[in-house]
Gaussian input, Z-matrix of N, CA and C with variables (Angstrom, degrees):
# hf/3-21g

backbone

0 1
 N
 C     1     B1
 C     2     B2     1     A1
 N     3     B3     2     A2     1     D1
 C     4     B4     3     A3     2     D2
 C     5     B5     4     A4     3     D3
 N     6     B6     5     A5     4     D4
 C     7     B7     6     A6     5     D5
 C     8     B8     7     A7     6     D6
 N     9     B9     8     A8     7     D7
 C    10    B10     9     A9     8     D8
 C    11    B11    10    A10     9     D9
 N    12    B12    11    A11    10    D10
 C    13    B13    12    A12    11    D11
 C    14    B14    13    A13    12    D12
 N    15    B15    14    A14    13    D13
 C    16    B16    15    A15    14    D14
 C    17    B17    16    A16    15    D15
 N    18    B18    17    A17    16    D16
 C    19    B19    18    A18    17    D17
 C    20    B20    19    A19    18    D18
 N    21    B21    20    A20    19    D19
 C    22    B22    21    A21    20    D20
 C    23    B23    22    A22    21    D21
 N    24    B24    23    A23    22    D22
 C    25    B25    24    A24    23    D23
 C    26    B26    25    A25    24    D24
 N    27    B27    26    A26    25    D25
 C    28    B28    27    A27    26    D26
 C    29    B29    28    A28    27    D27
 N    30    B30    29    A29    28    D28
 C    31    B31    30    A30    29    D29
 C    32    B32    31    A31    30    D30
 N    33    B33    32    A32    31    D31
 C    34    B34    33    A33    32    D32
 C    35    B35    34    A34    33    D33
 N    36    B36    35    A35    34    D34
 C    37    B37    36    A36    35    D35
 C    38    B38    37    A37    36    D36
 N    39    B39    38    A38    37    D37
 C    40    B40    39    A39    38    D38
 C    41    B41    40    A40    39    D39
 N    42    B42    41    A41    40    D40
 C    43    B43    42    A42    41    D41
 C    44    B44    43    A43    42    D42
 N    45    B45    44    A44    43    D43
 C    46    B46    45    A45    44    D44
 C    47    B47    46    A46    45    D45
 N    48    B48    47    A47    46    D46
 C    49    B49    48    A48    47    D47
 C    50    B50    49    A49    48    D48
 N    51    B51    50    A50    49    D49
 C    52    B52    51    A51    50    D50
 C    53    B53    52    A52    51    D51
 N    54    B54    53    A53    52    D52
 C    55    B55    54    A54    53    D53
 C    56    B56    55    A55    54    D54
 N    57    B57    56    A56    55    D55
 C    58    B58    57    A57    56    D56
 C    59    B59    58    A58    57    D57
 N    60    B60    59    A59    58    D58
 C    61    B61    60    A60    59    D59
 C    62    B62    61    A61    60    D60
 N    63    B63    62    A62    61    D61
 C    64    B64    63    A63    62    D62
 C    65    B65    64    A64    63    D63
 N    66    B66    65    A65    64    D64
 C    67    B67    66    A66    65    D65
 C    68    B68    67    A67    66    D66
 N    69    B69    68    A68    67    D67
 C    70    B70    69    A69    68    D68
 C    71    B71    70    A70    69    D69
 N    72    B72    71    A71    70    D70
 C    73    B73    72    A72    71    D71
 C    74    B74    73    A73    72    D72
 N    75    B75    74    A74    73    D73
 C    76    B76    75    A75    74    D74
 C    77    B77    76    A76    75    D75
 N    78    B78    77    A77    76    D76
 C    79    B79    78    A78    77    D77
 C    80    B80    79    A79    78    D78
 N    81    B81    80    A80    79    D79
 C    82    B82    81    A81    80    D80
 C    83    B83    82    A82    81    D81
 N    84    B84    83    A83    82    D82
 C    85    B85    84    A84    83    D83
 C    86    B86    85    A85    84    D84
 N    87    B87    86    A86    85    D85
 C    88    B88    87    A87    86    D86
 C    89    B89    88    A88    87    D87
 N    90    B90    89    A89    88    D88
 C    91    B91    90    A90    89    D89
 C    92    B92    91    A91    90    D90
 N    93    B93    92    A92    91    D91
 C    94    B94    93    A93    92    D92
 C    95    B95    94    A94    93    D93
 N    96    B96    95    A95    94    D94
 C    97    B97    96    A96    95    D95
 C    98    B98    97    A97    96    D96
 N    99    B99    98    A98    97    D97
 C   100   B100    99    A99    98    D98
 C   101   B101   100   A100    99    D99
 N   102   B102   101   A101   100   D100
 C   103   B103   102   A102   101   D101
 C   104   B104   103   A103   102   D102
 N   105   B105   104   A104   103   D103
 C   106   B106   105   A105   104   D104
 C   107   B107   106   A106   105   D105
 N   108   B108   107   A107   106   D106
 C   109   B109   108   A108   107   D107
 C   110   B110   109   A109   108   D108
 N   111   B111   110   A110   109   D109
 C   112   B112   111   A111   110   D110
 C   113   B113   112   A112   111   D111
 N   114   B114   113   A113   112   D112
 C   115   B115   114   A114   113   D113
 C   116   B116   115   A115   114   D114
 N   117   B117   116   A116   115   D115
 C   118   B118   117   A117   116   D116
 C   119   B119   118   A118   117   D117
 N   120   B120   119   A119   118   D118
 C   121   B121   120   A120   119   D119
 C   122   B122   121   A121   120   D120
 N   123   B123   122   A122   121   D121
 C   124   B124   123   A123   122   D122
 C   125   B125   124   A124   123   D123
 N   126   B126   125   A125   124   D124
 C   127   B127   126   A126   125   D125
 C   128   B128   127   A127   126   D126
 N   129   B129   128   A128   127   D127
 C   130   B130   129   A129   128   D128
 C   131   B131   130   A130   129   D129
 N   132   B132   131   A131   130   D130
 C   133   B133   132   A132   131   D131
 C   134   B134   133   A133   132   D132
 N   135   B135   134   A134   133   D133
 C   136   B136   135   A135   134   D134
 C   137   B137   136   A136   135   D135
 N   138   B138   137   A137   136   D136
 C   139   B139   138   A138   137   D137
 C   140   B140   139   A139   138   D138
 N   141   B141   140   A140   139   D139
 C   142   B142   141   A141   140   D140
 C   143   B143   142   A142   141   D141
 N   144   B144   143   A143   142   D142
 C   145   B145   144   A144   143   D143
 C   146   B146   145   A145   144   D144
 N   147   B147   146   A146   145   D145
 C   148   B148   147   A147   146   D146
 C   149   B149   148   A148   147   D147
 N   150   B150   149   A149   148   D148
 C   151   B151   150   A150   149   D149
 C   152   B152   151   A151   150   D150
 N   153   B153   152   A152   151   D151
 C   154   B154   153   A153   152   D152
 C   155   B155   154   A154   153   D153
 N   156   B156   155   A155   154   D154
 C   157   B157   156   A156   155   D155
 C   158   B158   157   A157   156   D156
 N   159   B159   158   A158   157   D157
 C   160   B160   159   A159   158   D158
 C   161   B161   160   A160   159   D159
 N   162   B162   161   A161   160   D160
 C   163   B163   162   A162   161   D161
 C   164   B164   163   A163   162   D162
 N   165   B165   164   A164   163   D163
 C   166   B166   165   A165   164   D164
 C   167   B167   166   A166   165   D165
 N   168   B168   167   A167   166   D166
 C   169   B169   168   A168   167   D167
 C   170   B170   169   A169   168   D168
 N   171   B171   170   A170   169   D169
 C   172   B172   171   A171   170   D170
 C   173   B173   172   A172   171   D171
 N   174   B174   173   A173   172   D172
 C   175   B175   174   A174   173   D173
 C   176   B176   175   A175   174   D174
 N   177   B177   176   A176   175   D175
 C   178   B178   177   A177   176   D176
 C   179   B179   178   A178   177   D177
 N   180   B180   179   A179   178   D178
 C   181   B181   180   A180   179   D179
 C   182   B182   181   A181   180   D180
 N   183   B183   182   A182   181   D181
 C   184   B184   183   A183   182   D182
 C   185   B185   184   A184   183   D183
 N   186   B186   185   A185   184   D184
 C   187   B187   186   A186   185   D185
 C   188   B188   187   A187   186   D186
 N   189   B189   188   A188   187   D187
 C   190   B190   189   A189   188   D188
 C   191   B191   190   A190   189   D189
 N   192   B192   191   A191   190   D190
 C   193   B193   192   A192   191   D191
 C   194   B194   193   A193   192   D192
 N   195   B195   194   A194   193   D193
 C   196   B196   195   A195   194   D194
 C   197   B197   196   A196   195   D195
 N   198   B198   197   A197   196   D196
 C   199   B199   198   A198   197   D197
 C   200   B200   199   A199   198   D198
 N   201   B201   200   A200   199   D199
 C   202   B202   201   A201   200   D200
 C   203   B203   202   A202   201   D201
 N   204   B204   203   A203   202   D202
 C   205   B205   204   A204   203   D203
 C   206   B206   205   A205   204   D204
 N   207   B207   206   A206   205   D205
 C   208   B208   207   A207   206   D206
 C   209   B209   208   A208   207   D207
 N   210   B210   209   A209   208   D208
 C   211   B211   210   A210   209   D209
 C   212   B212   211   A211   210   D210
 N   213   B213   212   A212   211   D211
 C   214   B214   213   A213   212   D212
 C   215   B215   214   A214   213   D213
 N   216   B216   215   A215   214   D214
 C   217   B217   216   A216   215   D215
 C   218   B218   217   A217   216   D216
 N   219   B219   218   A218   217   D217
 C   220   B220   219   A219   218   D218
 C   221   B221   220   A220   219   D219
 N   222   B222   221   A221   220   D220
 C   223   B223   222   A222   221   D221
 C   224   B224   223   A223   222   D222
 N   225   B225   224   A224   223   D223
 C   226   B226   225   A225   224   D224
 C   227   B227   226   A226   225   D225
 N   228   B228   227   A227   226   D226
 C   229   B229   228   A228   227   D227
 C   230   B230   229   A229   228   D228
 N   231   B231   230   A230   229   D229
 C   232   B232   231   A231   230   D230
 C   233   B233   232   A232   231   D231
 N   234   B234   233   A233   232   D232
 C   235   B235   234   A234   233   D233
 C   236   B236   235   A235   234   D234
 N   237   B237   236   A236   235   D235
 C   238   B238   237   A237   236   D236
 C   239   B239   238   A238   237   D237
 N   240   B240   239   A239   238   D238
 C   241   B241   240   A240   239   D239
 C   242   B242   241   A241   240   D240
 N   243   B243   242   A242   241   D241
 C   244   B244   243   A243   242   D242
 C   245   B245   244   A244   243   D243

   B1=1.4497
   B2=1.5308
   B3=1.3451
   B4=1.4679
   B5=1.5315
   B6=1.3153
   B7=1.4599
   B8=1.5209
   B9=1.3163
   B10=1.4561
   B11=1.5207
   B12=1.3065
   B13=1.4599
   B14=1.5272
   B15=1.3141
   B16=1.4626
   B17=1.5278
   B18=1.3103
   B19=1.4646
   B20=1.5217
   B21=1.3244
   B22=1.4637
   B23=1.5257
   B24=1.3133
   B25=1.4699
   B26=1.5264
   B27=1.3124
   B28=1.4631
   B29=1.5283
   B30=1.3375
   B31=1.4666
   B32=1.5264
   B33=1.3133
   B34=1.4666
   B35=1.5273
   B36=1.3145
   B37=1.4729
   B38=1.5261
   B39=1.3160
   B40=1.4637
   B41=1.5230
   B42=1.3362
   B43=1.4555
   B44=1.5208
   B45=1.3300
   B46=1.4544
   B47=1.5237
   B48=1.3372
   B49=1.4619
   B50=1.5176
   B51=1.2973
   B52=1.4618
   B53=1.5287
   B54=1.3227
   B55=1.4622
   B56=1.5224
   B57=1.3308
   B58=1.4604
   B59=1.5280
   B60=1.3257
   B61=1.4567
   B62=1.5346
   B63=1.3164
   B64=1.4719
   B65=1.5297
   B66=1.3399
   B67=1.4650
   B68=1.5306
   B69=1.3322
   B70=1.4673
   B71=1.5246
   B72=1.3374
   B73=1.4584
   B74=1.5150
   B75=1.3434
   B76=1.4616
   B77=1.5272
   B78=1.3246
   B79=1.4639
   B80=1.5223
   B81=1.3284
   B82=1.4517
   B83=1.5272
   B84=1.3253
   B85=1.4651
   B86=1.5244
   B87=1.3333
   B88=1.4564
   B89=1.5172
   B90=1.3327
   B91=1.4622
   B92=1.5186
   B93=1.3464
   B94=1.4559
   B95=1.5223
   B96=1.3446
   B97=1.4530
   B98=1.5196
   B99=1.3299
   B100=1.4680
   B101=1.5197
   B102=1.3225
   B103=1.4644
   B104=1.5249
   B105=1.3281
   B106=1.4588
   B107=1.5295
   B108=1.3310
   B109=1.4624
   B110=1.5264
   B111=1.3246
   B112=1.4723
   B113=1.5275
   B114=1.3293
   B115=1.4632
   B116=1.5213
   B117=1.3271
   B118=1.4682
   B119=1.5349
   B120=1.3312
   B121=1.4682
   B122=1.5201
   B123=1.3385
   B124=1.4615
   B125=1.5272
   B126=1.3370
   B127=1.4623
   B128=1.5327
   B129=1.3248
   B130=1.4627
   B131=1.5269
   B132=1.3231
   B133=1.4667
   B134=1.5221
   B135=1.3288
   B136=1.4651
   B137=1.5306
   B138=1.3362
   B139=1.4613
   B140=1.5146
   B141=1.3278
   B142=1.4720
   B143=1.5324
   B144=1.3331
   B145=1.4714
   B146=1.5272
   B147=1.3143
   B148=1.4634
   B149=1.5331
   B150=1.3089
   B151=1.4666
   B152=1.5243
   B153=1.3380
   B154=1.4627
   B155=1.5272
   B156=1.3312
   B157=1.4648
   B158=1.5214
   B159=1.3317
   B160=1.4760
   B161=1.5237
   B162=1.3234
   B163=1.4527
   B164=1.5233
   B165=1.3416
   B166=1.4690
   B167=1.5232
   B168=1.3074
   B169=1.4622
   B170=1.5258
   B171=1.3064
   B172=1.4616
   B173=1.5274
   B174=1.3170
   B175=1.4553
   B176=1.5281
   B177=1.3218
   B178=1.4650
   B179=1.5212
   B180=1.3385
   B181=1.4552
   B182=1.5190
   B183=1.3114
   B184=1.4530
   B185=1.5269
   B186=1.3288
   B187=1.4609
   B188=1.5233
   B189=1.3283
   B190=1.4520
   B191=1.5216
   B192=1.3357
   B193=1.4580
   B194=1.5239
   B195=1.3277
   B196=1.4641
   B197=1.5267
   B198=1.3084
   B199=1.4658
   B200=1.5228
   B201=1.3144
   B202=1.4545
   B203=1.5231
   B204=1.3168
   B205=1.4681
   B206=1.5181
   B207=1.3078
   B208=1.4521
   B209=1.5239
   B210=1.3472
   B211=1.4640
   B212=1.5220
   B213=1.3097
   B214=1.4665
   B215=1.5158
   B216=1.3209
   B217=1.4478
   B218=1.5256
   B219=1.3408
   B220=1.4694
   B221=1.5270
   B222=1.3281
   B223=1.4768
   B224=1.5304
   B225=1.3096
   B226=1.4649
   B227=1.5239
   B228=1.3275
   B229=1.4531
   B230=1.5174
   B231=1.3244
   B232=1.4704
   B233=1.5183
   B234=1.3424
   B235=1.4732
   B236=1.5207
   B237=1.3134
   B238=1.4643
   B239=1.5174
   B240=1.3258
   B241=1.4633
   B242=1.5085
   B243=1.3247
   B244=1.4600
   B245=1.4521
   A1=108.86
   A2=118.07
   A3=119.81
   A4=111.05
   A5=114.98
   A6=121.40
   A7=109.36
   A8=117.28
   A9=120.95
   A10=108.74
   A11=116.64
   A12=122.30
   A13=109.05
   A14=115.16
   A15=119.90
   A16=109.46
   A17=115.86
   A18=121.82
   A19=107.45
   A20=116.46
   A21=121.06
   A22=112.69
   A23=116.94
   A24=119.19
   A25=111.41
   A26=117.19
   A27=121.94
   A28=111.90
   A29=116.80
   A30=121.84
   A31=110.73
   A32=116.74
   A33=121.26
   A34=112.12
   A35=117.41
   A36=121.10
   A37=113.91
   A38=117.31
   A39=122.14
   A40=110.17
   A41=116.33
   A42=120.07
   A43=110.47
   A44=116.20
   A45=122.60
   A46=106.16
   A47=116.64
   A48=120.68
   A49=112.74
   A50=118.78
   A51=125.34
   A52=111.93
   A53=117.36
   A54=123.52
   A55=105.46
   A56=118.17
   A57=119.98
   A58=113.30
   A59=118.24
   A60=121.16
   A61=112.52
   A62=117.17
   A63=122.72
   A64=108.57
   A65=117.14
   A66=120.45
   A67=116.65
   A68=118.23
   A69=121.04
   A70=110.33
   A71=116.83
   A72=119.83
   A73=112.82
   A74=114.11
   A75=121.65
   A76=107.65
   A77=116.67
   A78=121.04
   A79=111.85
   A80=116.53
   A81=121.22
   A82=111.73
   A83=117.00
   A84=120.46
   A85=112.76
   A86=115.90
   A87=120.40
   A88=115.67
   A89=117.52
   A90=118.76
   A91=111.72
   A92=114.62
   A93=123.86
   A94=107.33
   A95=116.95
   A96=120.07
   A97=111.31
   A98=115.22
   A99=120.55
   A100=110.21
   A101=116.30
   A102=122.22
   A103=109.08
   A104=116.06
   A105=119.83
   A106=109.13
   A107=118.34
   A108=120.81
   A109=113.29
   A110=118.31
   A111=119.97
   A112=111.19
   A113=117.79
   A114=120.73
   A115=110.77
   A116=116.85
   A117=121.20
   A118=110.45
   A119=115.82
   A120=120.83
   A121=109.95
   A122=117.38
   A123=121.39
   A124=110.78
   A125=116.80
   A126=120.06
   A127=110.90
   A128=117.07
   A129=120.85
   A130=112.58
   A131=116.48
   A132=121.22
   A133=112.58
   A134=117.20
   A135=122.48
   A136=113.77
   A137=115.55
   A138=120.45
   A139=115.87
   A140=117.80
   A141=121.03
   A142=108.82
   A143=115.73
   A144=120.33
   A145=111.24
   A146=116.70
   A147=123.31
   A148=110.19
   A149=116.59
   A150=121.96
   A151=111.84
   A152=117.82
   A153=121.56
   A154=112.95
   A155=117.80
   A156=122.25
   A157=110.12
   A158=115.67
   A159=121.91
   A160=107.86
   A161=116.74
   A162=122.46
   A163=111.51
   A164=115.82
   A165=120.91
   A166=109.09
   A167=116.45
   A168=120.40
   A169=109.42
   A170=116.46
   A171=121.60
   A172=111.23
   A173=117.67
   A174=121.34
   A175=110.90
   A176=117.86
   A177=121.38
   A178=111.91
   A179=117.94
   A180=121.45
   A181=112.17
   A182=116.93
   A183=121.38
   A184=111.19
   A185=116.43
   A186=120.28
   A187=111.27
   A188=116.51
   A189=120.24
   A190=109.59
   A191=117.37
   A192=119.00
   A193=110.93
   A194=118.42
   A195=121.05
   A196=111.27
   A197=116.20
   A198=121.33
   A199=109.67
   A200=116.58
   A201=121.19
   A202=113.58
   A203=117.79
   A204=121.12
   A205=107.46
   A206=115.87
   A207=121.39
   A208=109.86
   A209=117.38
   A210=121.08
   A211=108.88
   A212=115.82
   A213=120.65
   A214=108.35
   A215=115.76
   A216=120.17
   A217=109.31
   A218=115.47
   A219=121.07
   A220=108.27
   A221=117.17
   A222=119.58
   A223=110.36
   A224=116.85
   A225=121.55
   A226=110.08
   A227=115.78
   A228=120.80
   A229=114.31
   A230=116.76
   A231=120.36
   A232=108.59
   A233=116.64
   A234=118.23
   A235=111.24
   A236=114.75
   A237=120.51
   A238=108.77
   A239=119.04
   A240=122.55
   A241=112.97
   A242=118.83
   A243=121.20
   A244=107.78
   D1=125.23
   D2=-178.92
   D3=-70.08
   D4=146.19
   D5=178.68
   D6=-85.83
   D7=131.54
   D8=176.22
   D9=-81.24
   D10=135.46
   D11=179.72
   D12=-106.36
   D13=141.18
   D14=177.13
   D15=-74.30
   D16=143.74
   D17=176.35
   D18=-109.44
   D19=105.27
   D20=-177.03
   D21=-56.50
   D22=-28.78
   D23=-179.07
   D24=-64.21
   D25=-14.66
   D26=178.75
   D27=-100.22
   D28=6.29
   D29=-178.45
   D30=-99.51
   D31=143.92
   D32=179.81
   D33=-66.52
   D34=-21.09
   D35=-175.71
   D36=-92.12
   D37=-9.61
   D38=-179.73
   D39=-75.26
   D40=144.10
   D41=172.62
   D42=-147.87
   D43=154.04
   D44=175.55
   D45=-89.42
   D46=127.61
   D47=-174.77
   D48=-87.11
   D49=-21.99
   D50=-174.26
   D51=65.95
   D52=13.86
   D53=172.44
   D54=-91.18
   D55=116.36
   D56=-174.09
   D57=-61.63
   D58=-24.40
   D59=179.64
   D60=-87.93
   D61=-27.07
   D62=-179.72
   D63=-136.19
   D64=76.61
   D65=-171.45
   D66=-77.67
   D67=-14.37
   D68=-175.78
   D69=-112.49
   D70=142.11
   D71=179.24
   D72=-140.31
   D73=157.86
   D74=175.76
   D75=-123.92
   D76=116.94
   D77=-179.59
   D78=-65.63
   D79=-38.43
   D80=-175.09
   D81=-69.68
   D82=-41.58
   D83=-178.92
   D84=-91.58
   D85=-13.01
   D86=174.33
   D87=70.37
   D88=43.50
   D89=176.20
   D90=-142.61
   D91=161.60
   D92=174.81
   D93=-115.94
   D94=154.18
   D95=-175.04
   D96=-153.41
   D97=158.82
   D98=172.30
   D99=-72.38
   D100=-35.30
   D101=-179.83
   D102=-100.37
   D103=169.90
   D104=175.58
   D105=-60.90
   D106=140.86
   D107=179.81
   D108=-54.02
   D109=-35.96
   D110=179.93
   D111=-62.82
   D112=-32.92
   D113=177.33
   D114=-69.37
   D115=-39.05
   D116=177.63
   D117=-63.88
   D118=-43.30
   D119=179.66
   D120=-64.69
   D121=-44.86
   D122=-179.35
   D123=-59.31
   D124=-41.14
   D125=179.45
   D126=-69.05
   D127=-44.26
   D128=-178.78
   D129=-67.14
   D130=-30.48
   D131=-176.55
   D132=-101.75
   D133=20.65
   D134=176.91
   D135=54.41
   D136=48.10
   D137=174.82
   D138=94.72
   D139=-4.63
   D140=179.41
   D141=-80.31
   D142=132.13
   D143=179.50
   D144=-71.69
   D145=158.94
   D146=179.15
   D147=-62.07
   D148=128.21
   D149=-179.73
   D150=-87.41
   D151=-7.04
   D152=-176.84
   D153=-99.35
   D154=4.09
   D155=-179.82
   D156=-60.47
   D157=130.81
   D158=177.94
   D159=-134.55
   D160=113.01
   D161=-176.20
   D162=-62.59
   D163=134.55
   D164=175.25
   D165=-66.45
   D166=157.68
   D167=177.48
   D168=-66.76
   D169=158.17
   D170=-178.56
   D171=-58.51
   D172=-34.74
   D173=-179.67
   D174=-64.42
   D175=-37.09
   D176=-179.31
   D177=-78.01
   D178=-20.86
   D179=-179.91
   D180=-84.40
   D181=-18.69
   D182=-176.76
   D183=-68.10
   D184=143.91
   D185=176.72
   D186=-84.63
   D187=-6.71
   D188=178.36
   D189=-74.14
   D190=147.04
   D191=177.58
   D192=-67.66
   D193=156.28
   D194=178.21
   D195=-60.91
   D196=161.24
   D197=179.19
   D198=-56.80
   D199=135.47
   D200=178.51
   D201=89.42
   D202=-6.17
   D203=178.96
   D204=-107.17
   D205=131.83
   D206=-176.31
   D207=-115.94
   D208=135.15
   D209=175.76
   D210=-75.98
   D211=141.97
   D212=176.57
   D213=-123.24
   D214=152.37
   D215=179.39
   D216=-79.83
   D217=145.92
   D218=176.73
   D219=-72.46
   D220=149.49
   D221=176.37
   D222=-59.59
   D223=153.16
   D224=179.96
   D225=-55.81
   D226=138.45
   D227=176.84
   D228=87.09
   D229=-6.95
   D230=178.39
   D231=-117.68
   D232=138.64
   D233=179.09
   D234=-69.55
   D235=151.62
   D236=177.94
   D237=-71.96
   D238=130.34
   D239=-176.04
   D240=-79.45
   D241=0.89
   D242=-179.92
   D243=-89.66

């Protein structure tokens, strides 16, 4: 039976640090990492998954923009920033 892995990007506590050397962070545990925080926890806890994972609401997981926000096309010759 395959083991399911947690995806920190779907957790309310995950954040992008914008630090090129440590791009992933966990607000609850208070650290930044090169790898996803769940991978760091799994390694430190000998294969045990993170017990603090909290799934984001469906609205936050959607790739659609929030209500009232409209996508616009990028000007010709420039890549779309989305």
